[in-house]
mmCIF file of the C-alpha atoms, coordinates in Angstrom:
data_MODEL
# 
_entry.id   MODEL 
# 
loop_
_atom_site.group_PDB 
_atom_site.id 
_atom_site.type_symbol 
_atom_site.label_atom_id 
_atom_site.label_alt_id 
_atom_site.label_comp_id 
_atom_site.label_asym_id 
_atom_site.label_entity_id 
_atom_site.label_seq_id 
_atom_site.pdbx_PDB_ins_code 
_atom_site.Cartn_x 
_atom_site.Cartn_y 
_atom_site.Cartn_z 
_atom_site.occupancy 
_atom_site.B_iso_or_equiv 
_atom_site.pdbx_formal_charge 
_atom_site.auth_seq_id 
_atom_site.auth_comp_id 
_atom_site.auth_asym_id 
_atom_site.auth_atom_id 
_atom_site.pdbx_PDB_model_num 
ATOM 1   C CA . MET A 1 1   ? 0.000   0.000  0.000  1.00 0.00 ? 1   MET A CA 1 
ATOM 2   C CA . LYS A 1 2   ? 1.320   3.386  -1.013 1.00 0.00 ? 2   LYS A CA 1 
ATOM 3   C CA . LYS A 1 3   ? 1.867   5.831  1.822  1.00 0.00 ? 3   LYS A CA 1 
ATOM 4   C CA . ARG A 1 4   ? 0.089   9.174  1.429  1.00 0.00 ? 4   ARG A CA 1 
ATOM 5   C CA . ARG A 1 5   ? 2.263   12.233 1.662  1.00 0.00 ? 5   ARG A CA 1 
ATOM 6   C CA . ARG A 1 6   ? 1.050   15.006 3.894  1.00 0.00 ? 6   ARG A CA 1 
ATOM 7   C CA . TYR A 1 7   ? 0.189   18.072 1.878  1.00 0.00 ? 7   TYR A CA 1 
ATOM 8   C CA . ARG A 1 8   ? 2.070   21.196 2.871  1.00 0.00 ? 8   ARG A CA 1 
ATOM 9   C CA . LEU A 1 9   ? 1.557   24.610 1.466  1.00 0.00 ? 9   LEU A CA 1 
ATOM 10  C CA . GLY A 1 10  ? 4.406   25.704 -0.679 1.00 0.00 ? 10  GLY A CA 1 
ATOM 11  C CA . ARG A 1 11  ? 6.240   28.906 0.060  1.00 0.00 ? 11  ARG A CA 1 
ATOM 12  C CA . ARG A 1 12  ? 4.431   30.696 -2.773 1.00 0.00 ? 12  ARG A CA 1 
ATOM 13  C CA . ALA A 1 13  ? 1.008   29.715 -1.425 1.00 0.00 ? 13  ALA A CA 1 
ATOM 14  C CA . GLU A 1 14  ? 2.038   30.787 2.071  1.00 0.00 ? 14  GLU A CA 1 
ATOM 15  C CA . ARG A 1 15  ? 3.183   34.180 0.747  1.00 0.00 ? 15  ARG A CA 1 
ATOM 16  C CA . GLN A 1 16  ? -0.108  34.615 -1.134 1.00 0.00 ? 16  GLN A CA 1 
ATOM 17  C CA . ALA A 1 17  ? -2.096  33.783 1.998  1.00 0.00 ? 17  ALA A CA 1 
ATOM 18  C CA . ASP A 1 18  ? 0.005   36.245 3.991  1.00 0.00 ? 18  ASP A CA 1 
ATOM 19  C CA . THR A 1 19  ? -0.507  38.957 1.361  1.00 0.00 ? 19  THR A CA 1 
ATOM 20  C CA . HIS A 1 20  ? -4.262  38.262 1.317  1.00 0.00 ? 20  HIS A CA 1 
ATOM 21  C CA . ARG A 1 21  ? -4.396  38.568 5.108  1.00 0.00 ? 21  ARG A CA 1 
ATOM 22  C CA . ARG A 1 22  ? -2.387  41.822 5.136  1.00 0.00 ? 22  ARG A CA 1 
ATOM 23  C CA . ILE A 1 23  ? -4.692  43.362 2.520  1.00 0.00 ? 23  ILE A CA 1 
ATOM 24  C CA . VAL A 1 24  ? -7.807  42.419 4.499  1.00 0.00 ? 24  VAL A CA 1 
ATOM 25  C CA . GLU A 1 25  ? -6.333  43.670 7.772  1.00 0.00 ? 25  GLU A CA 1 
ATOM 26  C CA . ALA A 1 26  ? -5.306  46.947 6.128  1.00 0.00 ? 26  ALA A CA 1 
ATOM 27  C CA . ALA A 1 27  ? -8.787  47.445 4.699  1.00 0.00 ? 27  ALA A CA 1 
ATOM 28  C CA . VAL A 1 28  ? -10.444 46.661 8.047  1.00 0.00 ? 28  VAL A CA 1 
ATOM 29  C CA . GLU A 1 29  ? -8.173  49.160 9.804  1.00 0.00 ? 29  GLU A CA 1 
ATOM 30  C CA . LEU A 1 30  ? -9.051  51.837 7.251  1.00 0.00 ? 30  LEU A CA 1 
ATOM 31  C CA . HIS A 1 31  ? -12.773 51.063 7.478  1.00 0.00 ? 31  HIS A CA 1 
ATOM 32  C CA . GLY A 1 32  ? -12.485 51.560 11.242 1.00 0.00 ? 32  GLY A CA 1 
ATOM 33  C CA . SER A 1 33  ? -10.548 54.803 11.019 1.00 0.00 ? 33  SER A CA 1 
ATOM 34  C CA . ILE A 1 34  ? -11.979 56.584 7.958  1.00 0.00 ? 34  ILE A CA 1 
ATOM 35  C CA . GLY A 1 35  ? -14.847 54.388 6.765  1.00 0.00 ? 35  GLY A CA 1 
ATOM 36  C CA . PRO A 1 36  ? -15.447 52.164 3.742  1.00 0.00 ? 36  PRO A CA 1 
ATOM 37  C CA . ASN A 1 37  ? -16.396 54.977 1.373  1.00 0.00 ? 37  ASN A CA 1 
ATOM 38  C CA . ALA A 1 38  ? -13.172 56.901 1.994  1.00 0.00 ? 38  ALA A CA 1 
ATOM 39  C CA . THR A 1 39  ? -10.987 53.790 1.812  1.00 0.00 ? 39  THR A CA 1 
ATOM 40  C CA . THR A 1 40  ? -9.128  53.652 -1.481 1.00 0.00 ? 40  THR A CA 1 
ATOM 41  C CA . VAL A 1 41  ? -7.231  50.809 -3.079 1.00 0.00 ? 41  VAL A CA 1 
ATOM 42  C CA . THR A 1 42  ? -4.125  53.002 -2.970 1.00 0.00 ? 42  THR A CA 1 
ATOM 43  C CA . ALA A 1 43  ? -4.466  53.460 0.802  1.00 0.00 ? 43  ALA A CA 1 
ATOM 44  C CA . ILE A 1 44  ? -5.062  49.732 1.302  1.00 0.00 ? 44  ILE A CA 1 
ATOM 45  C CA . ALA A 1 45  ? -2.010  48.876 -0.813 1.00 0.00 ? 45  ALA A CA 1 
ATOM 46  C CA . GLU A 1 46  ? 0.187   51.337 1.073  1.00 0.00 ? 46  GLU A CA 1 
ATOM 47  C CA . ARG A 1 47  ? -0.930  50.093 4.481  1.00 0.00 ? 47  ARG A CA 1 
ATOM 48  C CA . ALA A 1 48  ? -0.546  46.432 3.441  1.00 0.00 ? 48  ALA A CA 1 
ATOM 49  C CA . GLY A 1 49  ? 2.853   47.064 1.852  1.00 0.00 ? 49  GLY A CA 1 
ATOM 50  C CA . VAL A 1 50  ? 1.825   45.852 -1.609 1.00 0.00 ? 50  VAL A CA 1 
ATOM 51  C CA . GLU A 1 51  ? 1.155   47.296 -5.045 1.00 0.00 ? 51  GLU A CA 1 
ATOM 52  C CA . ARG A 1 52  ? -2.327  48.368 -6.141 1.00 0.00 ? 52  ARG A CA 1 
ATOM 53  C CA . LEU A 1 53  ? -2.336  45.600 -8.751 1.00 0.00 ? 53  LEU A CA 1 
ATOM 54  C CA . THR A 1 54  ? -1.765  43.046 -5.995 1.00 0.00 ? 54  THR A CA 1 
ATOM 55  C CA . VAL A 1 55  ? -4.887  44.260 -4.208 1.00 0.00 ? 55  VAL A CA 1 
ATOM 56  C CA . TYR A 1 56  ? -6.886  43.860 -7.439 1.00 0.00 ? 56  TYR A CA 1 
ATOM 57  C CA . ARG A 1 57  ? -5.452  40.368 -8.020 1.00 0.00 ? 57  ARG A CA 1 
ATOM 58  C CA . HIS A 1 58  ? -6.716  39.271 -4.612 1.00 0.00 ? 58  HIS A CA 1 
ATOM 59  C CA . PHE A 1 59  ? -9.960  41.256 -4.745 1.00 0.00 ? 59  PHE A CA 1 
ATOM 60  C CA . PRO A 1 60  ? -11.168 42.023 -8.269 1.00 0.00 ? 60  PRO A CA 1 
ATOM 61  C CA . ASP A 1 61  ? -14.072 44.173 -7.054 1.00 0.00 ? 61  ASP A CA 1 
ATOM 62  C CA . ARG A 1 62  ? -15.234 46.173 -4.063 1.00 0.00 ? 62  ARG A CA 1 
ATOM 63  C CA . ALA A 1 63  ? -17.859 43.581 -3.096 1.00 0.00 ? 63  ALA A CA 1 
ATOM 64  C CA . SER A 1 64  ? -15.323 40.760 -2.698 1.00 0.00 ? 64  SER A CA 1 
ATOM 65  C CA . LEU A 1 65  ? -13.049 42.968 -0.593 1.00 0.00 ? 65  LEU A CA 1 
ATOM 66  C CA . PHE A 1 66  ? -15.941 44.130 1.571  1.00 0.00 ? 66  PHE A CA 1 
ATOM 67  C CA . ALA A 1 67  ? -17.090 40.521 2.087  1.00 0.00 ? 67  ALA A CA 1 
ATOM 68  C CA . ALA A 1 68  ? -13.597 39.487 3.215  1.00 0.00 ? 68  ALA A CA 1 
ATOM 69  C CA . CYS A 1 69  ? -13.373 42.516 5.522  1.00 0.00 ? 69  CYS A CA 1 
ATOM 70  C CA . SER A 1 70  ? -16.768 41.774 7.060  1.00 0.00 ? 70  SER A CA 1 
ATOM 71  C CA . HIS A 1 71  ? -15.830 38.154 7.668  1.00 0.00 ? 71  HIS A CA 1 
ATOM 72  C CA . HIS A 1 72  ? -12.508 39.120 9.240  1.00 0.00 ? 72  HIS A CA 1 
ATOM 73  C CA . PHE A 1 73  ? -14.047 41.832 11.427 1.00 0.00 ? 73  PHE A CA 1 
ATOM 74  C CA . LEU A 1 74  ? -16.902 39.587 12.618 1.00 0.00 ? 74  LEU A CA 1 
ATOM 75  C CA . THR A 1 75  ? -14.436 36.814 13.405 1.00 0.00 ? 75  THR A CA 1 
ATOM 76  C CA . LEU A 1 76  ? -12.546 39.219 15.654 1.00 0.00 ? 76  LEU A CA 1 
ATOM 77  C CA . HIS A 1 77  ? -15.693 40.883 17.044 1.00 0.00 ? 77  HIS A CA 1 
ATOM 78  C CA . PRO A 1 78  ? -18.626 38.453 16.853 1.00 0.00 ? 78  PRO A CA 1 
ATOM 79  C CA . PRO A 1 79  ? -22.006 40.107 17.376 1.00 0.00 ? 79  PRO A CA 1 
ATOM 80  C CA . PRO A 1 80  ? -24.147 39.127 20.351 1.00 0.00 ? 80  PRO A CA 1 
ATOM 81  C CA . ASP A 1 81  ? -25.713 35.683 20.083 1.00 0.00 ? 81  ASP A CA 1 
ATOM 82  C CA . LEU A 1 82  ? -29.463 35.410 20.628 1.00 0.00 ? 82  LEU A CA 1 
ATOM 83  C CA . ALA A 1 83  ? -28.984 32.000 22.242 1.00 0.00 ? 83  ALA A CA 1 
ATOM 84  C CA . ALA A 1 84  ? -27.196 33.690 25.149 1.00 0.00 ? 84  ALA A CA 1 
ATOM 85  C CA . TRP A 1 85  ? -30.471 35.108 26.495 1.00 0.00 ? 85  TRP A CA 1 
ATOM 86  C CA . ARG A 1 86  ? -33.185 33.154 24.715 1.00 0.00 ? 86  ARG A CA 1 
ATOM 87  C CA . GLY A 1 87  ? -33.568 30.762 27.639 1.00 0.00 ? 87  GLY A CA 1 
ATOM 88  C CA . ILE A 1 88  ? -34.264 33.562 30.118 1.00 0.00 ? 88  ILE A CA 1 
ATOM 89  C CA . ALA A 1 89  ? -37.992 33.421 30.844 1.00 0.00 ? 89  ALA A CA 1 
ATOM 90  C CA . ASP A 1 90  ? -38.375 36.783 32.567 1.00 0.00 ? 90  ASP A CA 1 
ATOM 91  C CA . PRO A 1 91  ? -38.782 39.353 29.751 1.00 0.00 ? 91  PRO A CA 1 
ATOM 92  C CA . ALA A 1 92  ? -37.189 42.217 31.699 1.00 0.00 ? 92  ALA A CA 1 
ATOM 93  C CA . GLU A 1 93  ? -34.161 40.090 32.574 1.00 0.00 ? 93  GLU A CA 1 
ATOM 94  C CA . ARG A 1 94  ? -33.924 38.841 28.976 1.00 0.00 ? 94  ARG A CA 1 
ATOM 95  C CA . CYS A 1 95  ? -34.070 42.421 27.739 1.00 0.00 ? 95  CYS A CA 1 
ATOM 96  C CA . ALA A 1 96  ? -31.350 43.582 30.146 1.00 0.00 ? 96  ALA A CA 1 
ATOM 97  C CA . THR A 1 97  ? -29.099 40.656 29.201 1.00 0.00 ? 97  THR A CA 1 
ATOM 98  C CA . ALA A 1 98  ? -29.547 41.298 25.471 1.00 0.00 ? 98  ALA A CA 1 
ATOM 99  C CA . LEU A 1 99  ? -29.010 45.046 25.755 1.00 0.00 ? 99  LEU A CA 1 
ATOM 100 C CA . SER A 1 100 ? -25.925 44.541 27.939 1.00 0.00 ? 100 SER A CA 1 
ATOM 101 C CA . ALA A 1 101 ? -24.426 42.254 25.294 1.00 0.00 ? 101 ALA A CA 1 
ATOM 102 C CA . PHE A 1 102 ? -25.273 44.683 22.510 1.00 0.00 ? 102 PHE A CA 1 
ATOM 103 C CA . TYR A 1 103 ? -23.936 47.709 24.355 1.00 0.00 ? 103 TYR A CA 1 
ATOM 104 C CA . ARG A 1 104 ? -20.643 45.917 25.171 1.00 0.00 ? 104 ARG A CA 1 
ATOM 105 C CA . HIS A 1 105 ? -20.359 45.040 21.470 1.00 0.00 ? 105 HIS A CA 1 
ATOM 106 C CA . TYR A 1 106 ? -21.003 48.660 20.483 1.00 0.00 ? 106 TYR A CA 1 
ATOM 107 C CA . ALA A 1 107 ? -18.330 49.871 22.901 1.00 0.00 ? 107 ALA A CA 1 
ATOM 108 C CA . GLU A 1 108 ? -15.837 47.377 21.459 1.00 0.00 ? 108 GLU A CA 1 
ATOM 109 C CA . THR A 1 109 ? -16.593 48.185 17.813 1.00 0.00 ? 109 THR A CA 1 
ATOM 110 C CA . GLU A 1 110 ? -17.651 51.826 18.064 1.00 0.00 ? 110 GLU A CA 1 
ATOM 111 C CA . SER A 1 111 ? -15.426 53.406 15.417 1.00 0.00 ? 111 SER A CA 1 
ATOM 112 C CA . THR A 1 112 ? -16.004 50.760 12.762 1.00 0.00 ? 112 THR A CA 1 
ATOM 113 C CA . THR A 1 113 ? -19.733 50.497 13.496 1.00 0.00 ? 113 THR A CA 1 
ATOM 114 C CA . ALA A 1 114 ? -20.142 54.280 13.286 1.00 0.00 ? 114 ALA A CA 1 
ATOM 115 C CA . ASN A 1 115 ? -18.280 54.414 9.963  1.00 0.00 ? 115 ASN A CA 1 
ATOM 116 C CA . ILE A 1 116 ? -20.224 51.495 8.463  1.00 0.00 ? 116 ILE A CA 1 
ATOM 117 C CA . LEU A 1 117 ? -23.565 52.993 9.497  1.00 0.00 ? 117 LEU A CA 1 
ATOM 118 C CA . ARG A 1 118 ? -22.558 56.420 8.186  1.00 0.00 ? 118 ARG A CA 1 
ATOM 119 C CA . ASP A 1 119 ? -21.509 54.988 4.820  1.00 0.00 ? 119 ASP A CA 1 
ATOM 120 C CA . MET A 1 120 ? -24.473 52.612 4.442  1.00 0.00 ? 120 MET A CA 1 
ATOM 121 C CA . ALA A 1 121 ? -26.586 55.169 2.610  1.00 0.00 ? 121 ALA A CA 1 
ATOM 122 C CA . THR A 1 122 ? -24.222 55.194 -0.356 1.00 0.00 ? 122 THR A CA 1 
ATOM 123 C CA . SER A 1 123 ? -22.572 51.763 -0.120 1.00 0.00 ? 123 SER A CA 1 
ATOM 124 C CA . PRO A 1 124 ? -24.481 48.710 -1.369 1.00 0.00 ? 124 PRO A CA 1 
ATOM 125 C CA . GLU A 1 125 ? -21.834 46.449 0.205  1.00 0.00 ? 125 GLU A CA 1 
ATOM 126 C CA . ALA A 1 126 ? -22.344 48.055 3.607  1.00 0.00 ? 126 ALA A CA 1 
ATOM 127 C CA . GLN A 1 127 ? -26.126 47.859 3.254  1.00 0.00 ? 127 GLN A CA 1 
ATOM 128 C CA . ARG A 1 128 ? -25.986 44.122 2.609  1.00 0.00 ? 128 ARG A CA 1 
ATOM 129 C CA . ARG A 1 129 ? -23.677 43.494 5.544  1.00 0.00 ? 129 ARG A CA 1 
ATOM 130 C CA . GLY A 1 130 ? -24.945 46.091 8.010  1.00 0.00 ? 130 GLY A CA 1 
ATOM 131 C CA . PRO A 1 131 ? -26.425 45.340 11.436 1.00 0.00 ? 131 PRO A CA 1 
ATOM 132 C CA . ALA A 1 132 ? -30.095 45.870 10.507 1.00 0.00 ? 132 ALA A CA 1 
ATOM 133 C CA . ALA A 1 133 ? -30.981 42.168 10.153 1.00 0.00 ? 133 ALA A CA 1 
ATOM 134 C CA . LEU A 1 134 ? -29.428 41.236 13.494 1.00 0.00 ? 134 LEU A CA 1 
ATOM 135 C CA . GLN A 1 135 ? -31.089 44.175 15.243 1.00 0.00 ? 135 GLN A CA 1 
ATOM 136 C CA . ALA A 1 136 ? -34.475 43.187 13.789 1.00 0.00 ? 136 ALA A CA 1 
ATOM 137 C CA . ALA A 1 137 ? -34.025 39.577 14.938 1.00 0.00 ? 137 ALA A CA 1 
ATOM 138 C CA . ILE A 1 138 ? -33.175 40.718 18.451 1.00 0.00 ? 138 ILE A CA 1 
ATOM 139 C CA . ALA A 1 139 ? -36.098 43.143 18.538 1.00 0.00 ? 139 ALA A CA 1 
ATOM 140 C CA . ASN A 1 140 ? -38.465 40.358 17.435 1.00 0.00 ? 140 ASN A CA 1 
ATOM 141 C CA . ASP A 1 141 ? -37.052 37.992 20.044 1.00 0.00 ? 141 ASP A CA 1 
ATOM 142 C CA . LEU A 1 142 ? -37.384 40.509 22.862 1.00 0.00 ? 142 LEU A CA 1 
ATOM 143 C CA . LEU A 1 143 ? -40.881 41.547 21.811 1.00 0.00 ? 143 LEU A CA 1 
ATOM 144 C CA . ALA A 1 144 ? -42.004 37.908 21.795 1.00 0.00 ? 144 ALA A CA 1 
ATOM 145 C CA . ALA A 1 145 ? -40.776 37.521 25.383 1.00 0.00 ? 145 ALA A CA 1 
ATOM 146 C CA . TRP A 1 146 ? -42.901 40.453 26.579 1.00 0.00 ? 146 TRP A CA 1 
ATOM 147 C CA . ARG A 1 147 ? -46.064 39.031 24.979 1.00 0.00 ? 147 ARG A CA 1 
ATOM 148 C CA . PHE A 1 148 ? -47.566 42.451 24.432 1.00 0.00 ? 148 PHE A CA 1 
ATOM 149 C CA . THR A 1 149 ? -50.551 42.623 22.092 1.00 0.00 ? 149 THR A CA 1 
ATOM 150 C CA . GLY A 1 150 ? -52.316 45.247 20.009 1.00 0.00 ? 150 GLY A CA 1 
ATOM 151 C CA . ALA A 1 151 ? -51.249 48.871 20.268 1.00 0.00 ? 151 ALA A CA 1 
ATOM 152 C CA . ARG A 1 152 ? -48.999 48.095 23.221 1.00 0.00 ? 152 ARG A CA 1 
ATOM 153 C CA . ALA A 1 153 ? -47.034 45.610 21.079 1.00 0.00 ? 153 ALA A CA 1 
ATOM 154 C CA . ARG A 1 154 ? -46.543 48.248 18.378 1.00 0.00 ? 154 ARG A CA 1 
ATOM 155 C CA . ILE A 1 155 ? -45.275 50.796 20.890 1.00 0.00 ? 155 ILE A CA 1 
ATOM 156 C CA . ALA A 1 156 ? -43.066 48.223 22.639 1.00 0.00 ? 156 ALA A CA 1 
ATOM 157 C CA . ARG A 1 157 ? -41.570 47.217 19.281 1.00 0.00 ? 157 ARG A CA 1 
ATOM 158 C CA . ALA A 1 158 ? -40.640 50.837 18.661 1.00 0.00 ? 158 ALA A CA 1 
ATOM 159 C CA . ALA A 1 159 ? -39.104 51.101 22.151 1.00 0.00 ? 159 ALA A CA 1 
ATOM 160 C CA . ILE A 1 160 ? -37.128 47.865 21.646 1.00 0.00 ? 160 ILE A CA 1 
ATOM 161 C CA . GLY A 1 161 ? -35.978 48.950 18.193 1.00 0.00 ? 161 GLY A CA 1 
ATOM 162 C CA . HIS A 1 162 ? -34.844 52.230 19.705 1.00 0.00 ? 162 HIS A CA 1 
ATOM 163 C CA . ALA A 1 163 ? -33.061 50.448 22.567 1.00 0.00 ? 163 ALA A CA 1 
ATOM 164 C CA . VAL A 1 164 ? -31.019 48.112 20.331 1.00 0.00 ? 164 VAL A CA 1 
ATOM 165 C CA . SER A 1 165 ? -29.898 50.931 18.027 1.00 0.00 ? 165 SER A CA 1 
ATOM 166 C CA . PHE A 1 166 ? -26.208 51.875 17.968 1.00 0.00 ? 166 PHE A CA 1 
ATOM 167 C CA . TYR A 1 167 ? -27.254 55.531 17.861 1.00 0.00 ? 167 TYR A CA 1 
ATOM 168 C CA . THR A 1 168 ? -29.253 55.161 21.086 1.00 0.00 ? 168 THR A CA 1 
ATOM 169 C CA . TRP A 1 169 ? -26.268 53.570 22.802 1.00 0.00 ? 169 TRP A CA 1 
ATOM 170 C CA . ARG A 1 170 ? -23.940 56.293 21.536 1.00 0.00 ? 170 ARG A CA 1 
ATOM 171 C CA . SER A 1 171 ? -26.300 59.059 22.626 1.00 0.00 ? 171 SER A CA 1 
ATOM 172 C CA . LEU A 1 172 ? -26.792 57.667 26.112 1.00 0.00 ? 172 LEU A CA 1 
ATOM 173 C CA . VAL A 1 173 ? -23.218 56.568 26.804 1.00 0.00 ? 173 VAL A CA 1 
ATOM 174 C CA . ARG A 1 174 ? -21.017 58.912 24.772 1.00 0.00 ? 174 ARG A CA 1 
ATOM 175 C CA . GLU A 1 175 ? -23.120 62.069 24.696 1.00 0.00 ? 175 GLU A CA 1 
ATOM 176 C CA . GLN A 1 176 ? -25.052 61.866 27.985 1.00 0.00 ? 176 GLN A CA 1 
ATOM 177 C CA . GLY A 1 177 ? -22.300 60.174 29.985 1.00 0.00 ? 177 GLY A CA 1 
ATOM 178 C CA . LEU A 1 178 ? -24.234 57.169 31.256 1.00 0.00 ? 178 LEU A CA 1 
ATOM 179 C CA . THR A 1 179 ? -22.511 53.873 31.916 1.00 0.00 ? 179 THR A CA 1 
ATOM 180 C CA . ASN A 1 180 ? -23.559 50.863 29.866 1.00 0.00 ? 180 ASN A CA 1 
ATOM 181 C CA . ASP A 1 181 ? -25.448 49.521 32.899 1.00 0.00 ? 181 ASP A CA 1 
ATOM 182 C CA . GLU A 1 182 ? -27.294 52.811 33.379 1.00 0.00 ? 182 GLU A CA 1 
ATOM 183 C CA . ALA A 1 183 ? -28.221 52.911 29.684 1.00 0.00 ? 183 ALA A CA 1 
ATOM 184 C CA . VAL A 1 184 ? -29.515 49.333 29.894 1.00 0.00 ? 184 VAL A CA 1 
ATOM 185 C CA . ALA A 1 185 ? -31.626 50.136 32.960 1.00 0.00 ? 185 ALA A CA 1 
ATOM 186 C CA . LEU A 1 186 ? -33.070 53.233 31.280 1.00 0.00 ? 186 LEU A CA 1 
ATOM 187 C CA . MET A 1 187 ? -34.008 51.341 28.102 1.00 0.00 ? 187 MET A CA 1 
ATOM 188 C CA . ARG A 1 188 ? -35.381 48.401 30.083 1.00 0.00 ? 188 ARG A CA 1 
ATOM 189 C CA . GLY A 1 189 ? -37.639 50.810 31.958 1.00 0.00 ? 189 GLY A CA 1 
ATOM 190 C CA . LEU A 1 190 ? -38.772 52.422 28.716 1.00 0.00 ? 190 LEU A CA 1 
ATOM 191 C CA . ILE A 1 191 ? -39.756 49.062 27.273 1.00 0.00 ? 191 ILE A CA 1 
ATOM 192 C CA . GLU A 1 192 ? -41.466 47.898 30.477 1.00 0.00 ? 192 GLU A CA 1 
ATOM 193 C CA . THR A 1 193 ? -43.652 50.992 30.607 1.00 0.00 ? 193 THR A CA 1 
ATOM 194 C CA . SER A 1 194 ? -44.477 51.095 26.908 1.00 0.00 ? 194 SER A CA 1 
# 
C-alpha cells in the first residue's frame, strides 16, 4: 500500500495567503478609522505594503473585498448571540441581558460600526452586511418575550428597536455620559412601561 504524503503549502502559497491577510487587515483598519467609502485601493495597498495591482489580483471588485473585511471583522468581534439570552424566561431580565451584550459590542466596535452605518446610505456592500438584520431579529425575540398585544405591542416594538440601536447607545453613553449599565436600565424601563 502506497503511503500518502502530507500536503504542505508551498512557500508561494504561504506568501499569497500572507498577502491576502495583510490586505484584508489593512482594509479593516481603514474602514475603522476613515470608513469604507473613503478607503481607497491606494491606501489599502500602502498600508498592506503591496502594489495596487496586488490588491486587485486578490480582490477584483469592491464587493469581494468588503465581504472578506466583514468576515474578518466579525471573526474578531462576533455580534451578540441570541442563544445567550433566549432561555431567560423573565422578559425584563432577557431584555437587560440582550441590551448589555449589545452595548458591550457597540463599545468594542464603536469606530467601525459608526463608519459602516454612516456609509451605508451610499454603499451597497455596507447595506448588505450592516447590522439591521441582526437588530431586527433581536427586537423580534425581545418583543415575543414580553407578549404584548395590540397597540402596546406596536409601541413596545418601537421602544425595543430604539433600545437596540447603535445611535441610542452612543447618545446615552457617549453624549449623555451614562454607563452601559445605566443605559440598559433606562431602556429596560422604557420598554417595560411602553
